[in-house]
VEXDREN-2710 file (C-alpha; in Angstrom, 1 decimal):
% VEXDREN-2710
k/r/px/py/pz
1/MET/-0.2/141.8/15.5
2/ALA/-0.7/138.5/14.3
3/ASN/-1.1/139.3/10.9
4/ARG/2.6/140.8/10.3
5/MET/4.5/140.9/8.0
6/GLY/7.5/139.2/8.3
7/MET/10.4/141.4/7.0
8/ALA/14.9/141.2/7.1
9/LEU/16.9/144.8/6.8
10/VAL/20.3/144.3/5.3
11/GLY/22.4/146.8/5.7
12/LEU/22.5/149.1/8.9
13/GLY/24.4/152.7/7.1
14/SER/23.4/155.6/7.2
15/ALA/20.4/154.5/4.2
16/SER/19.2/152.5/7.1
17/LEU/17.8/155.6/9.7
18/PRO/15.4/156.0/7.2
19/HIS/14.1/152.7/7.2
20/LEU/14.1/151.9/10.5
21/ARG/12.6/155.0/12.3
22/SER/9.7/154.0/9.5
23/LEU/9.5/150.1/10.6
24/GLN/9.2/151.2/13.9
25/ASP/6.4/153.6/13.3
26/LEU/5.1/150.1/11.4
27/THR/5.7/147.7/14.4
28/ASP/2.1/147.0/14.3
29/ARG/1.8/146.0/11.0
30/ILE/5.1/144.3/10.4
31/ASP/7.4/142.0/12.2
32/LEU/11.4/143.1/11.7
33/ARG/12.9/139.2/12.2
34/TYR/16.2/140.3/11.0
35/ALA/19.1/143.0/10.2
36/ILE/22.3/142.0/8.2
37/THR/25.0/143.7/8.8
38/ARG/28.5/142.9/8.8
39/HIS/28.5/145.2/12.7
40/PRO/26.0/142.5/14.6
41/HIS/27.4/143.5/17.4
42/SER/27.2/147.3/17.6
43/ASP/24.5/149.5/18.2
44/ARG/23.6/150.5/14.7
45/ILE/19.9/149.3/15.0
46/LYS/18.5/152.0/16.7
47/PRO/16.1/154.0/16.6
48/TYR/13.8/150.3/16.3
49/ASN/13.6/149.4/19.9
50/GLY/11.4/146.1/18.9
51/PRO/13.0/142.6/19.1
52/VAL/15.1/141.7/16.2
53/GLN/18.3/139.8/15.6
54/LEU/21.2/140.8/14.5
55/LEU/23.4/138.6/12.0
56/SER/26.2/139.1/9.6
57/THR/25.7/136.5/6.8
58/LEU/21.8/136.9/4.8
59/GLN/20.8/133.0/4.7
60/PRO/19.1/132.5/7.8
61/ALA/17.0/135.1/6.8
62/LEU/16.3/134.0/3.6
63/GLU/15.3/130.2/5.2
64/ASP/13.2/131.8/7.4
65/PRO/9.2/130.9/5.8
66/LYS/8.3/133.8/8.1
67/VAL/10.2/136.4/6.2
68/GLN/8.5/137.4/3.1
69/ALA/10.1/140.6/2.1
70/VAL/13.5/142.2/2.6
71/ILE/14.6/145.7/2.5
72/VAL/18.3/146.0/0.5
73/ALA/20.3/149.1/2.0
74/THR/23.6/148.5/1.0
75/PRO/26.5/149.7/-1.7
76/PRO/24.7/149.4/-5.5
77/SER/27.5/147.3/-5.9
78/THR/26.2/144.7/-3.7
79/HIS/22.9/145.2/-5.0
80/LEU/22.5/142.3/-8.0
81/ASP/23.5/139.9/-5.8
82/ILE/22.0/140.0/-2.9
83/CYS/18.5/140.5/-4.4
84/LYS/19.5/137.6/-6.4
85/ALA/19.5/135.6/-3.8
86/CYS/16.1/137.1/-2.3
87/PHE/14.4/136.0/-5.0
88/ALA/15.7/132.3/-5.3
89/ALA/14.6/132.4/-2.1
90/GLY/11.0/133.5/-2.6
91/LYS/11.0/136.6/-1.2
92/HIS/10.2/140.0/-2.5
93/VAL/12.9/143.0/-2.0
94/LEU/12.5/146.3/-1.1
95/LEU/15.5/148.3/-2.5
96/GLU/17.3/151.5/-1.8
97/LYS/17.9/153.6/-5.5
98/PRO/20.1/152.8/-7.0
99/LEU/19.3/149.5/-8.9
100/GLU/22.9/148.9/-9.3
101/LEU/26.3/150.1/-10.6
102/ASN/25.2/150.7/-14.1
103/LEU/22.4/150.5/-17.2
104/GLY/24.1/146.9/-18.1
105/ARG/23.5/145.6/-14.3
106/SER/20.3/147.1/-13.6
107/THR/18.8/145.3/-16.0
108/GLN/19.9/142.1/-15.1
109/LEU/18.1/142.9/-11.5
110/VAL/15.2/143.5/-12.9
111/GLU/14.9/140.5/-15.5
112/ALA/15.9/138.2/-11.9
113/ALA/12.4/140.3/-10.3
114/GLN/10.9/139.2/-13.6
115/ASN/11.9/135.9/-13.6
116/ALA/10.8/135.3/-10.3
117/LYS/7.7/136.6/-10.7
118/LEU/8.2/138.8/-7.3
119/ASN/7.6/142.1/-6.5
120/LEU/10.7/144.6/-6.7
121/GLY/10.0/148.1/-5.1
122/VAL/12.1/151.0/-6.3
123/VAL/13.0/153.3/-2.5
124/LEU/12.5/156.6/-4.9
125/GLN/10.7/158.3/-2.1
126/HIS/10.6/161.8/-3.9
127/ARG/7.6/160.6/-5.7
128/PHE/5.7/160.0/-2.2
129/ARG/6.0/163.5/-0.7
130/ASP/2.9/165.1/-0.4
131/ALA/3.7/167.7/-2.0
132/ALA/4.9/165.8/-5.5
133/ILE/1.4/163.9/-5.0
134/ALA/-0.4/167.1/-5.6
135/LEU/1.3/168.2/-8.1
136/GLN/1.5/164.7/-10.3
137/LYS/-2.1/164.6/-9.3
138/LEU/-2.4/168.4/-11.4
139/MET/-0.6/166.9/-14.1
140/ASP/-2.5/163.4/-14.1
141/ASP/-5.7/165.6/-14.1
142/GLY/-4.4/168.3/-17.1
143/ALA/-4.8/170.5/-14.6
144/LEU/-2.1/173.0/-16.1
145/GLY/-2.5/172.7/-19.5
146/GLU/-0.4/171.4/-21.9
147/VAL/3.7/171.7/-21.3
148/GLN/5.4/174.6/-22.2
149/ALA/8.8/173.4/-21.0
150/ALA/10.1/172.6/-17.8
151/SER/13.3/172.6/-15.9
152/VAL/14.9/170.5/-12.9
153/ARG/17.6/171.7/-10.7
154/VAL/19.6/170.0/-7.4
155/PRO/22.0/172.9/-5.9
156/TRP/23.1/170.2/-3.9
157/TRP/26.2/170.3/-1.6
158/ARG/28.8/167.4/-0.6
159/SER/32.4/168.6/1.0
160/GLN/35.3/166.8/0.6
161/ALA/35.2/164.7/3.3
162/TYR/32.3/162.8/2.6
163/TYR/33.9/161.7/-1.2
164/LYS/37.3/160.7/2.0
165/GLN/34.7/158.4/2.5
166/PRO/35.6/154.6/1.1
167/GLY/34.3/153.9/-1.9
168/ARG/32.2/157.3/-2.4
169/GLY/31.8/159.0/-5.9
170/THR/33.5/155.8/-7.3
171/LEU/32.1/153.6/-9.9
172/ALA/33.2/150.6/-8.4
173/ARG/31.1/151.1/-4.8
174/ASP/28.6/153.8/-6.0
175/GLY/28.2/153.5/-10.1
176/GLY/28.3/157.1/-10.4
177/GLY/28.1/160.8/-8.9
178/VAL/25.3/163.4/-8.6
179/LEU/23.2/161.6/-10.8
180/LEU/23.2/158.4/-9.8
181/THR/24.1/159.5/-6.1
182/GLN/22.4/161.8/-4.9
183/ALA/20.3/163.9/-8.1
184/ILE/18.5/160.4/-9.1
185/HIS/15.0/160.9/-6.6
186/THR/14.3/164.2/-8.4
187/LEU/15.5/163.6/-12.0
188/ASP/12.8/159.9/-11.3
189/LEU/10.2/162.7/-10.0
190/PHE/10.5/165.0/-12.7
191/ARG/10.6/162.1/-15.5
192/ALA/7.3/160.7/-13.7
193/LEU/5.4/164.2/-13.7
194/VAL/6.9/165.4/-17.6
195/GLY/8.5/162.5/-19.6
196/VAL/11.8/163.1/-20.8
197/GLN/12.1/162.3/-24.8
198/SER/15.3/162.6/-25.3
199/VAL/19.0/164.5/-24.6
200/LYS/19.7/167.0/-26.8
201/ALA/22.9/168.1/-25.0
202/ALA/25.1/167.9/-21.9
203/VAL/27.9/168.8/-20.2
204/VAL/29.5/166.7/-17.5
205/ARG/32.3/167.7/-15.6
206/GLN/34.8/167.4/-11.8
207/THR/34.5/171.1/-10.8
208/ARG/37.9/172.1/-8.7
209/LEU/35.8/172.0/-5.7
210/HIS/35.7/167.5/-5.2
211/GLN/38.8/165.2/-6.2
212/MET/36.7/162.2/-7.1
213/GLU/36.5/159.5/-10.1
214/THR/32.7/160.6/-11.0
215/GLU/31.1/163.9/-11.5
216/ASP/29.6/166.3/-9.3
217/HIS/28.4/168.5/-12.3
218/VAL/26.3/167.8/-15.0
219/SER/24.1/170.3/-17.2
220/ALA/21.6/169.3/-20.2
221/LEU/18.7/170.8/-22.1
222/LEU/16.3/168.4/-23.0
223/VAL/13.1/166.7/-24.8
224/LEU/10.2/166.3/-22.6
225/GLY/7.5/163.7/-23.2
226/ASN/5.3/166.3/-25.4
227/GLY/8.0/167.6/-27.4
228/ALA/8.7/170.2/-25.3
229/PRO/11.6/172.1/-24.7
230/GLY/13.3/171.4/-20.8
231/ASP/16.6/171.7/-18.8
232/LEU/18.8/170.3/-16.0
233/MET/21.3/171.2/-13.5
234/ALA/22.8/168.9/-10.7
235/THR/25.9/169.0/-8.8
236/THR/27.1/168.7/-5.1
237/ALA/29.6/171.9/-5.9
238/MET/26.4/174.3/-4.7
239/TYR/27.9/175.6/-1.4
240/PRO/26.3/175.4/1.3
241/GLY/23.6/173.5/-0.6
242/LEU/19.7/174.7/-1.4
243/PRO/16.9/172.5/-2.3
244/GLU/16.2/170.9/-5.0
245/THR/13.9/172.2/-7.8
246/ILE/11.3/171.8/-10.0
247/ASP/9.3/174.4/-12.5
248/ILE/6.7/173.5/-14.9
249/ILE/5.4/175.8/-17.7
250/GLY/1.7/175.2/-18.7
251/THR/-1.1/176.5/-21.2
252/ARG/-3.2/176.8/-18.0
253/GLY/-0.7/177.4/-14.9
254/SER/2.8/177.1/-13.6
255/ALA/3.7/175.0/-10.8
256/HIS/7.2/175.4/-8.7
257/LEU/8.6/172.6/-6.4
258/SER/11.1/173.5/-3.5
259/GLY/12.3/170.5/-2.0
260/ALA/8.8/169.3/-0.2
261/ASN/7.0/172.5/-0.8
262/LEU/5.0/173.1/-3.9
263/GLU/3.4/176.6/-5.4
264/VAL/1.5/176.7/-8.3
265/HIS/-0.5/179.9/-9.7
266/PHE/-2.9/179.0/-12.6
267/LEU/-3.7/182.0/-14.6
268/GLU/-7.2/182.2/-13.8
269/GLY/-5.6/184.3/-10.3
270/GLU/-5.8/181.1/-8.3
271/SER/-2.7/179.0/-6.2
272/LEU/-2.3/176.0/-4.8
273/THR/0.5/175.8/-1.9
274/VAL/1.1/172.7/-0.5
275/THR/3.9/172.8/2.9
276/SER/6.4/170.7/4.5
277/GLU/8.3/170.3/7.4
278/GLY/12.3/169.2/7.0
279/GLY/15.0/169.7/5.0
280/THR/16.3/168.1/2.1
281/GLY/19.7/166.4/2.7
282/SER/20.7/168.9/0.6
283/GLY/23.5/170.0/2.5
284/THR/26.5/168.9/4.7
285/ASN/23.9/166.9/7.0
286/ILE/23.0/164.7/4.7
287/MET/20.2/162.6/6.6
288/ASP/18.4/165.8/7.1
289/PHE/14.8/165.0/6.1
290/SER/11.6/163.0/7.2
291/HIS/11.2/159.8/7.6
292/GLY/7.6/159.8/6.0
293/PRO/8.1/159.7/2.2
294/HIS/10.5/156.5/3.2
295/ARG/7.2/154.9/5.8
296/GLU/4.4/155.7/2.7
297/VAL/7.1/154.2/0.2
298/LEU/7.4/150.9/2.9
299/ILE/3.0/151.3/3.6
300/GLU/2.9/150.8/-0.4
301/PHE/5.2/148.0/-1.0
302/MET/3.6/145.6/1.6
303/ASN/-0.1/146.8/0.1
304/SER/1.6/146.2/-3.1
305/ILE/2.2/141.9/-2.2
306/VAL/-0.9/141.6/0.0
307/GLN/-2.9/143.1/-3.0
308/GLN/-0.7/141.0/-6.2
309/ARG/0.2/143.9/-7.9
310/PRO/3.5/146.1/-8.5
311/PRO/4.3/148.4/-6.1
312/ARG/3.7/152.2/-7.6
313/VAL/7.6/152.4/-8.2
314/ASN/9.2/149.3/-9.8
315/GLY/12.4/147.6/-11.2
316/GLU/10.7/148.3/-15.3
317/ASP/9.8/151.8/-13.8
318/ALA/13.3/153.0/-12.0
319/LEU/15.1/151.3/-15.2
320/LYS/13.8/154.4/-17.0
321/THR/15.0/156.8/-15.0
322/HIS/18.5/154.4/-15.4
323/PHE/18.0/154.8/-18.8
324/LEU/17.6/158.5/-19.2
325/ILE/21.2/158.7/-16.6
326/ASP/23.1/157.0/-18.5
327/GLU/21.8/158.6/-21.6
328/LEU/22.6/162.1/-19.6
329/LEU/26.2/160.0/-18.8
330/ARG/26.7/159.3/-22.6
331/MET/26.1/162.6/-24.4
332/GLY/28.0/165.0/-22.5
333/THR/31.2/162.7/-22.2
334/GLU/31.5/162.2/-26.0
335/LYS/34.3/163.7/-27.2
END
């Protein structure tokens, strides 16, 4: 217990829940010393039941030499300023997606971490699901052969009540709609698996199911990392919400990833199945998913600090997914 890593958590909104559960699981390794929230007298710290000081400002946590890292789980519009303050105080940062509101501010944030020579981990937890890890290994080993085509679909649902929450679906708070807020996890995993060279065509729109500033439906044709064709569909207008999927066609077999479940069929007749319990947050209950991948993100982030290496999903890597989202939006909104 004496060697536990001191941490602070900024933000106690809904995004903090899987982090709090993960921190509770890891009390033998992590000393959560502070939680910073605009509501320091609330019970939002649950389900964490360890000793923690609730604060309304970040500065006392930054001045504590026992705090080595800060988990930032606040709206995207706040990320750059909070992270700069953490880096200036010599603290590593584990940042909830997305990096920031737009590509320019995201780039500034990544550069700030680089200049400070501190770790910036990004919470893109879909890469840490068991099924995703198994599929990534198959791709790295060439088990599916040469990729011939791949598709990614995020057929999710968010009600109009969701978008009536202050700032939801706005450029000022969230920075974007379905791509940056919901589909970013699956797009990031898709890009890591098969690569994306370019966007050939895209359609970005708001459907009649929502009144909102940003997009709730995107479709696109892609060129994958090896030049093969790819396609994309992402929406929050598919009631009641279905699991996100990634399909990969290779010369040796095909893979179908649906939520946290994987099915692989090889041309020679063998097959592989990896299944997990729990939902994906695709419908009205946006927190309907296991916190296990968040816990694995946190463990890997801690290990990266101890081992003095970049996190597996770091700022530079996450920025590539932001580039892809920026290109989709640019191509889809050009007149």
